[in-house]
PDBQT receptor file of N, H, CA, C and O in Angstrom, charges set to zero:
ATOM      1  N   UNK A   1     -19.231 -37.369  78.847  1.00  0.00    +0.000 N 
ATOM      2  CA  UNK A   1     -20.347 -37.779  77.891  1.00  0.00    +0.000 C 
ATOM      3  C   UNK A   1     -20.953 -38.973  78.337  1.00  0.00    +0.000 C 
ATOM      4  O   UNK A   1     -20.245 -39.857  78.819  1.00  0.00    +0.000 OA
ATOM      5  N   UNK A   2     -22.284 -39.122  78.227  1.00  0.00    +0.000 N 
ATOM      6  H   UNK A   2     -22.859 -38.404  77.835  1.00  0.00    +0.000 HD
ATOM      7  CA  UNK A   2     -22.881 -40.349  78.525  1.00  0.00    +0.000 C 
ATOM      8  C   UNK A   2     -22.550 -41.433  77.543  1.00  0.00    +0.000 C 
ATOM      9  O   UNK A   2     -22.336 -41.173  76.359  1.00  0.00    +0.000 OA
ATOM     10  N   UNK A   3     -22.505 -42.695  78.050  1.00  0.00    +0.000 N 
ATOM     11  H   UNK A   3     -22.678 -42.907  79.012  1.00  0.00    +0.000 HD
ATOM     12  CA  UNK A   3     -22.176 -43.791  77.163  1.00  0.00    +0.000 C 
ATOM     13  C   UNK A   3     -23.171 -44.034  76.097  1.00  0.00    +0.000 C 
ATOM     14  O   UNK A   3     -24.364 -44.148  76.380  1.00  0.00    +0.000 OA
ATOM     15  N   UNK A   4     -22.718 -44.121  74.836  1.00  0.00    +0.000 N 
ATOM     16  H   UNK A   4     -21.750 -44.028  74.605  1.00  0.00    +0.000 HD
ATOM     17  CA  UNK A   4     -23.502 -44.253  73.680  1.00  0.00    +0.000 C 
ATOM     18  C   UNK A   4     -23.914 -45.723  73.492  1.00  0.00    +0.000 C 
ATOM     19  O   UNK A   4     -23.140 -46.638  73.771  1.00  0.00    +0.000 OA
ATOM     20  N   UNK A   5     -25.125 -45.920  73.022  1.00  0.00    +0.000 N 
ATOM     21  H   UNK A   5     -25.754 -45.177  72.795  1.00  0.00    +0.000 HD
ATOM     22  CA  UNK A   5     -25.524 -47.286  72.636  1.00  0.00    +0.000 C 
ATOM     23  C   UNK A   5     -25.358 -47.403  71.126  1.00  0.00    +0.000 C 
ATOM     24  O   UNK A   5     -26.240 -46.933  70.408  1.00  0.00    +0.000 OA
ATOM     25  N   UNK A   6     -24.271 -48.007  70.581  1.00  0.00    +0.000 N 
ATOM     26  H   UNK A   6     -23.554 -48.389  71.164  1.00  0.00    +0.000 HD
ATOM     27  CA  UNK A   6     -24.015 -48.041  69.229  1.00  0.00    +0.000 C 
ATOM     28  C   UNK A   6     -24.333 -49.419  68.695  1.00  0.00    +0.000 C 
ATOM     29  O   UNK A   6     -24.190 -50.438  69.370  1.00  0.00    +0.000 OA
ATOM     30  N   UNK A   7     -24.795 -49.398  67.378  1.00  0.00    +0.000 N 
ATOM     31  H   UNK A   7     -24.911 -48.570  66.830  1.00  0.00    +0.000 HD
ATOM     32  CA  UNK A   7     -25.173 -50.646  66.761  1.00  0.00    +0.000 C 
ATOM     33  C   UNK A   7     -24.620 -50.578  65.353  1.00  0.00    +0.000 C 
ATOM     34  O   UNK A   7     -24.336 -49.501  64.829  1.00  0.00    +0.000 OA
ATOM     35  N   UNK A   8     -24.462 -51.825  64.708  1.00  0.00    +0.000 N 
ATOM     36  H   UNK A   8     -24.693 -52.700  65.133  1.00  0.00    +0.000 HD
ATOM     37  CA  UNK A   8     -23.969 -51.781  63.321  1.00  0.00    +0.000 C 
ATOM     38  C   UNK A   8     -24.955 -51.061  62.428  1.00  0.00    +0.000 C 
ATOM     39  O   UNK A   8     -26.170 -51.220  62.548  1.00  0.00    +0.000 OA
ATOM     40  N   UNK A   9     -24.362 -50.212  61.471  1.00  0.00    +0.000 N 
ATOM     41  H   UNK A   9     -23.375 -50.083  61.374  1.00  0.00    +0.000 HD
ATOM     42  CA  UNK A   9     -25.218 -49.323  60.592  1.00  0.00    +0.000 C 
ATOM     43  C   UNK A   9     -25.309 -47.865  61.074  1.00  0.00    +0.000 C 
ATOM     44  O   UNK A   9     -25.591 -46.973  60.275  1.00  0.00    +0.000 OA
ATOM     45  N   UNK A  10     -25.081 -47.624  62.329  1.00  0.00    +0.000 N 
ATOM     46  H   UNK A  10     -24.852 -48.349  62.978  1.00  0.00    +0.000 HD
ATOM     47  CA  UNK A  10     -25.111 -46.333  62.941  1.00  0.00    +0.000 C 
ATOM     48  C   UNK A  10     -24.031 -45.444  62.320  1.00  0.00    +0.000 C 
ATOM     49  O   UNK A  10     -22.954 -45.918  61.958  1.00  0.00    +0.000 OA
ATOM     50  N   UNK A  11     -24.326 -44.193  62.205  1.00  0.00    +0.000 N 
ATOM     51  H   UNK A  11     -25.201 -43.808  62.499  1.00  0.00    +0.000 HD
ATOM     52  CA  UNK A  11     -23.324 -43.216  61.739  1.00  0.00    +0.000 C 
ATOM     53  C   UNK A  11     -22.925 -42.329  62.901  1.00  0.00    +0.000 C 
ATOM     54  O   UNK A  11     -23.780 -41.838  63.639  1.00  0.00    +0.000 OA
ATOM     55  N   UNK A  12     -21.627 -42.123  63.063  1.00  0.00    +0.000 N 
ATOM     56  H   UNK A  12     -20.933 -42.522  62.464  1.00  0.00    +0.000 HD
ATOM     57  CA  UNK A  12     -21.138 -41.365  64.157  1.00  0.00    +0.000 C 
ATOM     58  C   UNK A  12     -20.143 -40.356  63.654  1.00  0.00    +0.000 C 
ATOM     59  O   UNK A  12     -19.583 -40.509  62.568  1.00  0.00    +0.000 OA
ATOM     60  N   UNK A  13     -19.921 -39.323  64.439  1.00  0.00    +0.000 N 
ATOM     61  H   UNK A  13     -20.376 -39.199  65.321  1.00  0.00    +0.000 HD
ATOM     62  CA  UNK A  13     -18.851 -38.287  64.238  1.00  0.00    +0.000 C 
ATOM     63  C   UNK A  13     -17.591 -38.697  65.020  1.00  0.00    +0.000 C 
ATOM     64  O   UNK A  13     -17.616 -38.894  66.234  1.00  0.00    +0.000 OA
ATOM     65  N   UNK A  14     -16.482 -38.815  64.254  1.00  0.00    +0.000 N 
ATOM     66  H   UNK A  14     -16.462 -38.655  63.267  1.00  0.00    +0.000 HD
ATOM     67  CA  UNK A  14     -15.248 -39.150  64.933  1.00  0.00    +0.000 C 
ATOM     68  C   UNK A  14     -14.486 -37.811  65.005  1.00  0.00    +0.000 C 
ATOM     69  O   UNK A  14     -14.425 -37.072  64.022  1.00  0.00    +0.000 OA
ATOM     70  N   UNK A  15     -13.877 -37.495  66.241  1.00  0.00    +0.000 N 
ATOM     71  H   UNK A  15     -13.926 -38.095  67.040  1.00  0.00    +0.000 HD
ATOM     72  CA  UNK A  15     -13.216 -36.322  66.411  1.00  0.00    +0.000 C 
ATOM     73  C   UNK A  15     -11.929 -36.302  65.567  1.00  0.00    +0.000 C 
ATOM     74  O   UNK A  15     -11.420 -37.335  65.132  1.00  0.00    +0.000 OA
ATOM     75  N   UNK A  16     -11.438 -35.087  65.363  1.00  0.00    +0.000 N 
ATOM     76  H   UNK A  16     -11.852 -34.248  65.717  1.00  0.00    +0.000 HD
ATOM     77  CA  UNK A  16     -10.284 -34.725  64.658  1.00  0.00    +0.000 C 
ATOM     78  C   UNK A  16      -9.088 -35.278  65.324  1.00  0.00    +0.000 C 
ATOM     79  O   UNK A  16      -8.992 -35.310  66.551  1.00  0.00    +0.000 OA
ATOM     80  N   UNK A  17      -8.087 -35.757  64.441  1.00  0.00    +0.000 N 
ATOM     81  H   UNK A  17      -8.165 -35.731  63.444  1.00  0.00    +0.000 HD
ATOM     82  CA  UNK A  17      -6.785 -36.376  65.024  1.00  0.00    +0.000 C 
ATOM     83  C   UNK A  17      -5.718 -36.069  63.992  1.00  0.00    +0.000 C 
ATOM     84  O   UNK A  17      -5.971 -36.046  62.787  1.00  0.00    +0.000 OA
ATOM     85  N   UNK A  18      -4.590 -35.846  64.470  1.00  0.00    +0.000 N 
ATOM     86  H   UNK A  18      -4.385 -35.864  65.448  1.00  0.00    +0.000 HD
ATOM     87  CA  UNK A  18      -3.389 -35.708  63.631  1.00  0.00    +0.000 C 
ATOM     88  C   UNK A  18      -3.840 -34.577  62.538  1.00  0.00    +0.000 C 
ATOM     89  O   UNK A  18      -4.253 -33.493  62.949  1.00  0.00    +0.000 OA
ATOM     90  N   UNK A  19      -3.758 -34.834  61.223  1.00  0.00    +0.000 N 
ATOM     91  H   UNK A  19      -3.422 -35.715  60.889  1.00  0.00    +0.000 HD
ATOM     92  CA  UNK A  19      -4.178 -33.928  60.172  1.00  0.00    +0.000 C 
ATOM     93  C   UNK A  19      -5.506 -34.297  59.650  1.00  0.00    +0.000 C 
ATOM     94  O   UNK A  19      -5.868 -33.801  58.583  1.00  0.00    +0.000 OA
ATOM     95  N   UNK A  20      -6.260 -35.105  60.279  1.00  0.00    +0.000 N 
ATOM     96  H   UNK A  20      -5.966 -35.508  61.146  1.00  0.00    +0.000 HD
ATOM     97  CA  UNK A  20      -7.557 -35.597  59.762  1.00  0.00    +0.000 C 
ATOM     98  C   UNK A  20      -8.606 -34.838  60.501  1.00  0.00    +0.000 C 
ATOM     99  O   UNK A  20      -8.621 -34.878  61.731  1.00  0.00    +0.000 OA
ATOM    100  N   UNK A  21      -9.537 -34.108  59.786  1.00  0.00    +0.000 N 
ATOM    101  H   UNK A  21      -9.525 -34.076  58.787  1.00  0.00    +0.000 HD
ATOM    102  CA  UNK A  21     -10.602 -33.277  60.401  1.00  0.00    +0.000 C 
ATOM    103  C   UNK A  21     -11.731 -34.220  60.948  1.00  0.00    +0.000 C 
ATOM    104  O   UNK A  21     -11.800 -35.391  60.574  1.00  0.00    +0.000 OA
ATOM    105  N   UNK A  22     -12.563 -33.703  61.794  1.00  0.00    +0.000 N 
ATOM    106  H   UNK A  22     -12.506 -32.752  62.097  1.00  0.00    +0.000 HD
ATOM    107  CA  UNK A  22     -13.784 -34.488  62.257  1.00  0.00    +0.000 C 
ATOM    108  C   UNK A  22     -14.484 -34.999  61.034  1.00  0.00    +0.000 C 
ATOM    109  O   UNK A  22     -14.556 -34.342  59.996  1.00  0.00    +0.000 OA
ATOM    110  N   UNK A  23     -15.011 -36.226  61.195  1.00  0.00    +0.000 N 
ATOM    111  H   UNK A  23     -14.952 -36.760  62.039  1.00  0.00    +0.000 HD
ATOM    112  CA  UNK A  23     -15.586 -36.786  60.012  1.00  0.00    +0.000 C 
ATOM    113  C   UNK A  23     -16.669 -37.817  60.357  1.00  0.00    +0.000 C 
ATOM    114  O   UNK A  23     -16.701 -38.319  61.480  1.00  0.00    +0.000 OA
ATOM    115  N   UNK A  24     -17.558 -38.140  59.404  1.00  0.00    +0.000 N 
ATOM    116  H   UNK A  24     -17.532 -37.733  58.491  1.00  0.00    +0.000 HD
ATOM    117  CA  UNK A  24     -18.605 -39.149  59.654  1.00  0.00    +0.000 C 
ATOM    118  C   UNK A  24     -18.032 -40.555  59.324  1.00  0.00    +0.000 C 
ATOM    119  O   UNK A  24     -17.204 -40.767  58.438  1.00  0.00    +0.000 OA
ATOM    120  N   UNK A  25     -18.583 -41.504  60.158  1.00  0.00    +0.000 N 
ATOM    121  H   UNK A  25     -19.256 -41.332  60.878  1.00  0.00    +0.000 HD
ATOM    122  CA  UNK A  25     -18.063 -42.907  60.099  1.00  0.00    +0.000 C 
ATOM    123  C   UNK A  25     -19.217 -43.881  60.325  1.00  0.00    +0.000 C 
ATOM    124  O   UNK A  25     -19.982 -43.778  61.284  1.00  0.00    +0.000 OA
ATOM    125  N   UNK A  26     -19.300 -44.807  59.417  1.00  0.00    +0.000 N 
ATOM    126  H   UNK A  26     -18.679 -44.890  58.638  1.00  0.00    +0.000 HD
ATOM    127  CA  UNK A  26     -20.397 -45.825  59.549  1.00  0.00    +0.000 C 
ATOM    128  C   UNK A  26     -19.843 -47.016  60.393  1.00  0.00    +0.000 C 
ATOM    129  O   UNK A  26     -18.746 -47.515  60.143  1.00  0.00    +0.000 OA
ATOM    130  N   UNK A  27     -20.637 -47.442  61.385  1.00  0.00    +0.000 N 
ATOM    131  H   UNK A  27     -21.529 -47.037  61.588  1.00  0.00    +0.000 HD
ATOM    132  CA  UNK A  27     -20.200 -48.533  62.225  1.00  0.00    +0.000 C 
ATOM    133  C   UNK A  27     -20.601 -49.836  61.717  1.00  0.00    +0.000 C 
ATOM    134  O   UNK A  27     -21.765 -50.043  61.375  1.00  0.00    +0.000 OA
ATOM    135  N   UNK A  28     -19.610 -50.804  61.644  1.00  0.00    +0.000 N 
ATOM    136  H   UNK A  28     -18.664 -50.635  61.922  1.00  0.00    +0.000 HD
ATOM    137  CA  UNK A  28     -19.910 -52.173  61.243  1.00  0.00    +0.000 C 
ATOM    138  C   UNK A  28     -20.004 -53.060  62.418  1.00  0.00    +0.000 C 
ATOM    139  O   UNK A  28     -20.935 -53.862  62.502  1.00  0.00    +0.000 OA
ATOM    140  N   UNK A  29     -19.065 -52.962  63.362  1.00  0.00    +0.000 N 
ATOM    141  H   UNK A  29     -18.310 -52.310  63.294  1.00  0.00    +0.000 HD
ATOM    142  CA  UNK A  29     -19.006 -53.846  64.571  1.00  0.00    +0.000 C 
ATOM    143  C   UNK A  29     -18.765 -52.999  65.731  1.00  0.00    +0.000 C 
ATOM    144  O   UNK A  29     -18.066 -51.992  65.617  1.00  0.00    +0.000 OA
ATOM    145  N   UNK A  30     -19.310 -53.345  66.874  1.00  0.00    +0.000 N 
ATOM    146  H   UNK A  30     -19.878 -54.162  66.966  1.00  0.00    +0.000 HD
ATOM    147  CA  UNK A  30     -19.120 -52.642  68.143  1.00  0.00    +0.000 C 
ATOM    148  C   UNK A  30     -18.501 -53.595  69.147  1.00  0.00    +0.000 C 
ATOM    149  O   UNK A  30     -18.961 -54.709  69.397  1.00  0.00    +0.000 OA
ATOM    150  N   UNK A  31     -17.366 -53.041  69.728  1.00  0.00    +0.000 N 
ATOM    151  H   UNK A  31     -16.992 -52.136  69.524  1.00  0.00    +0.000 HD
ATOM    152  CA  UNK A  31     -16.555 -53.845  70.664  1.00  0.00    +0.000 C 
ATOM    153  C   UNK A  31     -16.481 -53.072  72.003  1.00  0.00    +0.000 C 
ATOM    154  O   UNK A  31     -16.963 -51.940  72.044  1.00  0.00    +0.000 OA
ATOM    155  N   UNK A  32     -15.920 -53.602  73.076  1.00  0.00    +0.000 N 
ATOM    156  H   UNK A  32     -15.528 -54.522  73.043  1.00  0.00    +0.000 HD
ATOM    157  CA  UNK A  32     -15.979 -52.946  74.354  1.00  0.00    +0.000 C 
ATOM    158  C   UNK A  32     -15.137 -51.595  74.375  1.00  0.00    +0.000 C 
ATOM    159  O   UNK A  32     -15.473 -50.659  75.100  1.00  0.00    +0.000 OA
ATOM    160  N   UNK A  33     -14.002 -51.543  73.524  1.00  0.00    +0.000 N 
ATOM    161  H   UNK A  33     -13.729 -52.303  72.934  1.00  0.00    +0.000 HD
ATOM    162  CA  UNK A  33     -13.229 -50.399  73.465  1.00  0.00    +0.000 C 
ATOM    163  C   UNK A  33     -13.165 -49.621  72.138  1.00  0.00    +0.000 C 
ATOM    164  O   UNK A  33     -12.584 -48.536  72.094  1.00  0.00    +0.000 OA
ATOM    165  N   UNK A  34     -13.728 -50.137  71.105  1.00  0.00    +0.000 N 
ATOM    166  H   UNK A  34     -14.199 -51.019  71.141  1.00  0.00    +0.000 HD
ATOM    167  CA  UNK A  34     -13.642 -49.595  69.720  1.00  0.00    +0.000 C 
ATOM    168  C   UNK A  34     -14.871 -50.057  68.835  1.00  0.00    +0.000 C 
ATOM    169  O   UNK A  34     -15.606 -50.991  69.156  1.00  0.00    +0.000 OA
ATOM    170  N   UNK A  35     -15.006 -49.330  67.730  1.00  0.00    +0.000 N 
ATOM    171  H   UNK A  35     -14.409 -48.571  67.469  1.00  0.00    +0.000 HD
ATOM    172  CA  UNK A  35     -15.836 -49.796  66.750  1.00  0.00    +0.000 C 
ATOM    173  C   UNK A  35     -15.051 -49.979  65.365  1.00  0.00    +0.000 C 
ATOM    174  O   UNK A  35     -13.998 -49.388  65.126  1.00  0.00    +0.000 OA
ATOM    175  N   UNK A  36     -15.635 -50.800  64.541  1.00  0.00    +0.000 N 
ATOM    176  H   UNK A  36     -16.490 -51.280  64.735  1.00  0.00    +0.000 HD
ATOM    177  CA  UNK A  36     -14.974 -50.868  63.217  1.00  0.00    +0.000 C 
ATOM    178  C   UNK A  36     -15.934 -50.430  62.212  1.00  0.00    +0.000 C 
ATOM    179  O   UNK A  36     -17.137 -50.405  62.476  1.00  0.00    +0.000 OA
ATOM    180  N   UNK A  37     -15.448 -50.062  61.004  1.00  0.00    +0.000 N 
ATOM    181  H   UNK A  37     -14.471 -50.083  60.789  1.00  0.00    +0.000 HD
ATOM    182  CA  UNK A  37     -16.325 -49.627  59.884  1.00  0.00    +0.000 C 
ATOM    183  C   UNK A  37     -15.550 -48.766  58.945  1.00  0.00    +0.000 C 
ATOM    184  O   UNK A  37     -14.340 -48.907  58.764  1.00  0.00    +0.000 OA
ATOM    185  N   UNK A  38     -16.326 -47.824  58.323  1.00  0.00    +0.000 N 
ATOM    186  H   UNK A  38     -17.308 -47.710  58.470  1.00  0.00    +0.000 HD
ATOM    187  CA  UNK A  38     -15.645 -47.063  57.199  1.00  0.00    +0.000 C 
ATOM    188  C   UNK A  38     -15.958 -45.535  57.301  1.00  0.00    +0.000 C 
ATOM    189  O   UNK A  38     -17.074 -45.116  57.609  1.00  0.00    +0.000 OA
ATOM    190  N   UNK A  39     -14.965 -44.793  57.038  1.00  0.00    +0.000 N 
ATOM    191  H   UNK A  39     -14.058 -45.133  56.788  1.00  0.00    +0.000 HD
ATOM    192  CA  UNK A  39     -15.185 -43.311  57.008  1.00  0.00    +0.000 C 
ATOM    193  C   UNK A  39     -16.052 -42.999  55.806  1.00  0.00    +0.000 C 
ATOM    194  O   UNK A  39     -15.835 -43.577  54.741  1.00  0.00    +0.000 OA
ATOM    195  N   UNK A  40     -17.038 -42.097  55.930  1.00  0.00    +0.000 N 
ATOM    196  H   UNK A  40     -17.215 -41.627  56.795  1.00  0.00    +0.000 HD
ATOM    197  CA  UNK A  40     -17.871 -41.769  54.870  1.00  0.00    +0.000 C 
ATOM    198  C   UNK A  40     -17.736 -40.371  54.408  1.00  0.00    +0.000 C 
ATOM    199  O   UNK A  40     -18.267 -39.963  53.375  1.00  0.00    +0.000 OA
ATOM    200  N   UNK A  41     -16.938 -39.569  55.280  1.00  0.00    +0.000 N 
ATOM    201  H   UNK A  41     -16.507 -39.900  56.119  1.00  0.00    +0.000 HD
ATOM    202  CA  UNK A  41     -16.624 -38.183  54.769  1.00  0.00    +0.000 C 
ATOM    203  C   UNK A  41     -15.167 -37.896  55.020  1.00  0.00    +0.000 C 
ATOM    204  O   UNK A  41     -14.461 -38.711  55.613  1.00  0.00    +0.000 OA
ATOM    205  N   UNK A  42     -14.710 -36.738  54.569  1.00  0.00    +0.000 N 
ATOM    206  H   UNK A  42     -15.284 -36.076  54.087  1.00  0.00    +0.000 HD
ATOM    207  CA  UNK A  42     -13.335 -36.336  54.835  1.00  0.00    +0.000 C 
ATOM    208  C   UNK A  42     -12.310 -36.983  53.979  1.00  0.00    +0.000 C 
ATOM    209  O   UNK A  42     -12.641 -37.696  53.032  1.00  0.00    +0.000 OA
ATOM    210  N   UNK A  43     -11.075 -36.751  54.289  1.00  0.00    +0.000 N 
ATOM    211  H   UNK A  43     -10.806 -36.172  55.058  1.00  0.00    +0.000 HD
ATOM    212  CA  UNK A  43      -9.892 -37.380  53.442  1.00  0.00    +0.000 C 
ATOM    213  C   UNK A  43      -9.833 -38.810  53.558  1.00  0.00    +0.000 C 
ATOM    214  O   UNK A  43      -9.253 -39.459  52.688  1.00  0.00    +0.000 OA
ATOM    215  N   UNK A  44     -10.403 -39.397  54.596  1.00  0.00    +0.000 N 
ATOM    216  H   UNK A  44     -10.874 -38.869  55.304  1.00  0.00    +0.000 HD
ATOM    217  CA  UNK A  44     -10.363 -40.889  54.686  1.00  0.00    +0.000 C 
ATOM    218  C   UNK A  44     -11.537 -41.583  54.149  1.00  0.00    +0.000 C 
ATOM    219  O   UNK A  44     -11.635 -42.799  54.313  1.00  0.00    +0.000 OA
ATOM    220  N   UNK A  45     -12.459 -40.903  53.507  1.00  0.00    +0.000 N 
ATOM    221  H   UNK A  45     -12.379 -39.915  53.374  1.00  0.00    +0.000 HD
ATOM    222  CA  UNK A  45     -13.715 -41.493  52.976  1.00  0.00    +0.000 C 
ATOM    223  C   UNK A  45     -13.486 -42.748  52.167  1.00  0.00    +0.000 C 
ATOM    224  O   UNK A  45     -12.748 -42.746  51.181  1.00  0.00    +0.000 OA
ATOM    225  N   UNK A  46     -14.148 -43.853  52.609  1.00  0.00    +0.000 N 
ATOM    226  H   UNK A  46     -14.747 -43.854  53.409  1.00  0.00    +0.000 HD
ATOM    227  CA  UNK A  46     -14.033 -45.096  51.967  1.00  0.00    +0.000 C 
ATOM    228  C   UNK A  46     -12.965 -45.972  52.683  1.00  0.00    +0.000 C 
ATOM    229  O   UNK A  46     -12.834 -47.151  52.355  1.00  0.00    +0.000 OA
ATOM    230  N   UNK A  47     -12.218 -45.422  53.636  1.00  0.00    +0.000 N 
ATOM    231  H   UNK A  47     -12.324 -44.465  53.903  1.00  0.00    +0.000 HD
ATOM    232  CA  UNK A  47     -11.163 -46.190  54.326  1.00  0.00    +0.000 C 
ATOM    233  C   UNK A  47     -11.721 -46.970  55.558  1.00  0.00    +0.000 C 
ATOM    234  O   UNK A  47     -12.563 -46.446  56.286  1.00  0.00    +0.000 OA
ATOM    235  N   UNK A  48     -11.303 -48.074  55.757  1.00  0.00    +0.000 N 
ATOM    236  H   UNK A  48     -10.618 -48.500  55.166  1.00  0.00    +0.000 HD
ATOM    237  CA  UNK A  48     -11.531 -48.888  56.902  1.00  0.00    +0.000 C 
ATOM    238  C   UNK A  48     -10.857 -48.349  58.214  1.00  0.00    +0.000 C 
ATOM    239  O   UNK A  48      -9.708 -47.908  58.204  1.00  0.00    +0.000 OA
ATOM    240  N   UNK A  49     -11.594 -48.406  59.285  1.00  0.00    +0.000 N 
ATOM    241  H   UNK A  49     -12.528 -48.765  59.292  1.00  0.00    +0.000 HD
ATOM    242  CA  UNK A  49     -10.898 -47.833  60.496  1.00  0.00    +0.000 C 
ATOM    243  C   UNK A  49     -11.439 -48.559  61.648  1.00  0.00    +0.000 C 
ATOM    244  O   UNK A  49     -12.431 -49.284  61.572  1.00  0.00    +0.000 OA
ATOM    245  N   UNK A  50     -10.700 -48.328  62.820  1.00  0.00    +0.000 N 
ATOM    246  H   UNK A  50      -9.894 -47.739  62.881  1.00  0.00    +0.000 HD
ATOM    247  CA  UNK A  50     -11.118 -48.925  64.170  1.00  0.00    +0.000 C 
ATOM    248  C   UNK A  50     -10.987 -47.878  65.225  1.00  0.00    +0.000 C 
ATOM    249  O   UNK A  50     -10.175 -48.041  66.136  1.00  0.00    +0.000 OA
ATOM    250  N   UNK A  51     -11.730 -46.823  65.159  1.00  0.00    +0.000 N 
ATOM    251  H   UNK A  51     -12.390 -46.690  64.419  1.00  0.00    +0.000 HD
ATOM    252  CA  UNK A  51     -11.652 -45.765  66.152  1.00  0.00    +0.000 C 
ATOM    253  C   UNK A  51     -12.017 -46.274  67.624  1.00  0.00    +0.000 C 
ATOM    254  O   UNK A  51     -12.922 -47.082  67.838  1.00  0.00    +0.000 OA
ATOM    255  N   UNK A  52     -11.300 -45.774  68.502  1.00  0.00    +0.000 N 
ATOM    256  H   UNK A  52     -10.565 -45.118  68.328  1.00  0.00    +0.000 HD
ATOM    257  CA  UNK A  52     -11.595 -46.046  69.996  1.00  0.00    +0.000 C 
ATOM    258  C   UNK A  52     -12.864 -45.323  70.274  1.00  0.00    +0.000 C 
ATOM    259  O   UNK A  52     -13.185 -44.314  69.645  1.00  0.00    +0.000 OA
ATOM    260  N   UNK A  53     -13.621 -45.875  71.270  1.00  0.00    +0.000 N 
ATOM    261  H   UNK A  53     -13.361 -46.695  71.781  1.00  0.00    +0.000 HD
ATOM    262  CA  UNK A  53     -14.877 -45.287  71.655  1.00  0.00    +0.000 C 
ATOM    263  C   UNK A  53     -14.697 -43.806  72.098  1.00  0.00    +0.000 C 
ATOM    264  O   UNK A  53     -15.592 -43.000  71.845  1.00  0.00    +0.000 OA
ATOM    265  N   UNK A  54     -13.662 -43.454  72.698  1.00  0.00    +0.000 N 
ATOM    266  H   UNK A  54     -12.934 -44.108  72.904  1.00  0.00    +0.000 HD
ATOM    267  CA  UNK A  54     -13.461 -42.118  73.133  1.00  0.00    +0.000 C 
ATOM    268  C   UNK A  54     -13.209 -41.195  72.077  1.00  0.00    +0.000 C 
ATOM    269  O   UNK A  54     -13.190 -39.986  72.309  1.00  0.00    +0.000 OA
ATOM    270  N   UNK A  55     -12.996 -41.702  70.826  1.00  0.00    +0.000 N 
ATOM    271  H   UNK A  55     -13.012 -42.684  70.638  1.00  0.00    +0.000 HD
ATOM    272  CA  UNK A  55     -12.832 -40.764  69.630  1.00  0.00    +0.000 C 
ATOM    273  C   UNK A  55     -14.187 -40.346  69.070  1.00  0.00    +0.000 C 
ATOM    274  O   UNK A  55     -14.207 -39.429  68.249  1.00  0.00    +0.000 OA
ATOM    275  N   UNK A  56     -15.315 -40.936  69.441  1.00  0.00    +0.000 N 
ATOM    276  H   UNK A  56     -15.299 -41.681  70.108  1.00  0.00    +0.000 HD
ATOM    277  CA  UNK A  56     -16.574 -40.798  69.017  1.00  0.00    +0.000 C 
ATOM    278  C   UNK A  56     -17.203 -39.526  69.694  1.00  0.00    +0.000 C 
ATOM    279  O   UNK A  56     -17.367 -39.522  70.914  1.00  0.00    +0.000 OA
ATOM    280  N   UNK A  57     -17.548 -38.470  68.937  1.00  0.00    +0.000 N 
ATOM    281  H   UNK A  57     -17.414 -38.473  67.946  1.00  0.00    +0.000 HD
ATOM    282  CA  UNK A  57     -18.069 -37.318  69.419  1.00  0.00    +0.000 C 
ATOM    283  C   UNK A  57     -19.585 -37.370  69.742  1.00  0.00    +0.000 C 
ATOM    284  O   UNK A  57     -20.029 -36.957  70.814  1.00  0.00    +0.000 OA
ATOM    285  N   UNK A  58     -20.369 -37.906  68.746  1.00  0.00    +0.000 N 
ATOM    286  H   UNK A  58     -20.008 -38.242  67.875  1.00  0.00    +0.000 HD
ATOM    287  CA  UNK A  58     -21.788 -38.006  68.901  1.00  0.00    +0.000 C 
ATOM    288  C   UNK A  58     -22.300 -38.980  67.848  1.00  0.00    +0.000 C 
ATOM    289  O   UNK A  58     -21.650 -39.312  66.857  1.00  0.00    +0.000 OA
ATOM    290  N   UNK A  59     -23.591 -39.433  68.167  1.00  0.00    +0.000 N 
ATOM    291  H   UNK A  59     -24.120 -39.164  68.972  1.00  0.00    +0.000 HD
ATOM    292  CA  UNK A  59     -24.261 -40.323  67.223  1.00  0.00    +0.000 C 
ATOM    293  C   UNK A  59     -25.057 -39.368  66.189  1.00  0.00    +0.000 C 
ATOM    294  O   UNK A  59     -25.708 -38.402  66.588  1.00  0.00    +0.000 OA
ATOM    295  N   UNK A  60     -24.957 -39.696  64.930  1.00  0.00    +0.000 N 
ATOM    296  H   UNK A  60     -24.429 -40.480  64.606  1.00  0.00    +0.000 HD
ATOM    297  CA  UNK A  60     -25.619 -38.767  64.007  1.00  0.00    +0.000 C 
ATOM    298  C   UNK A  60     -26.944 -39.465  63.560  1.00  0.00    +0.000 C 
ATOM    299  O   UNK A  60     -28.004 -38.839  63.563  1.00  0.00    +0.000 OA
ATOM    300  N   UNK A  61     -26.865 -40.788  63.171  1.00  0.00    +0.000 N 
ATOM    301  H   UNK A  61     -26.005 -41.297  63.168  1.00  0.00    +0.000 HD
ATOM    302  CA  UNK A  61     -28.095 -41.483  62.812  1.00  0.00    +0.000 C 
ATOM    303  C   UNK A  61     -28.025 -42.891  63.150  1.00  0.00    +0.000 C 
ATOM    304  O   UNK A  61     -26.916 -43.418  63.241  1.00  0.00    +0.000 OA
ATOM    305  N   UNK A  62     -29.129 -43.588  63.354  1.00  0.00    +0.000 N 
ATOM    306  H   UNK A  62     -30.029 -43.160  63.279  1.00  0.00    +0.000 HD
ATOM    307  CA  UNK A  62     -29.216 -44.947  63.619  1.00  0.00    +0.000 C 
ATOM    308  C   UNK A  62     -29.568 -45.721  62.422  1.00  0.00    +0.000 C 
ATOM    309  O   UNK A  62     -30.109 -45.161  61.469  1.00  0.00    +0.000 OA
ATOM    310  N   UNK A  63     -29.290 -46.991  62.413  1.00  0.00    +0.000 N 
ATOM    311  H   UNK A  63     -28.850 -47.446  63.188  1.00  0.00    +0.000 HD
ATOM    312  CA  UNK A  63     -29.614 -47.769  61.232  1.00  0.00    +0.000 C 
ATOM    313  C   UNK A  63     -31.079 -48.077  61.183  1.00  0.00    +0.000 C 
ATOM    314  O   UNK A  63     -31.542 -48.731  60.249  1.00  0.00    +0.000 OA
TER     315      UNK A  63
């Protein structure tokens, strides 16, 4: 996958892991190896997270 240009406020899809299905995530900060922010759908909705960049499936919307 081509490298995504992510910015604070973007919404991305995070791939499924463990017992958590694929879900939407709003980016707050972008780092070299991960992003920080909050899940906006799925069982983790409202929870803070720091998914690695390789966990991001695609960009859904930009801020």
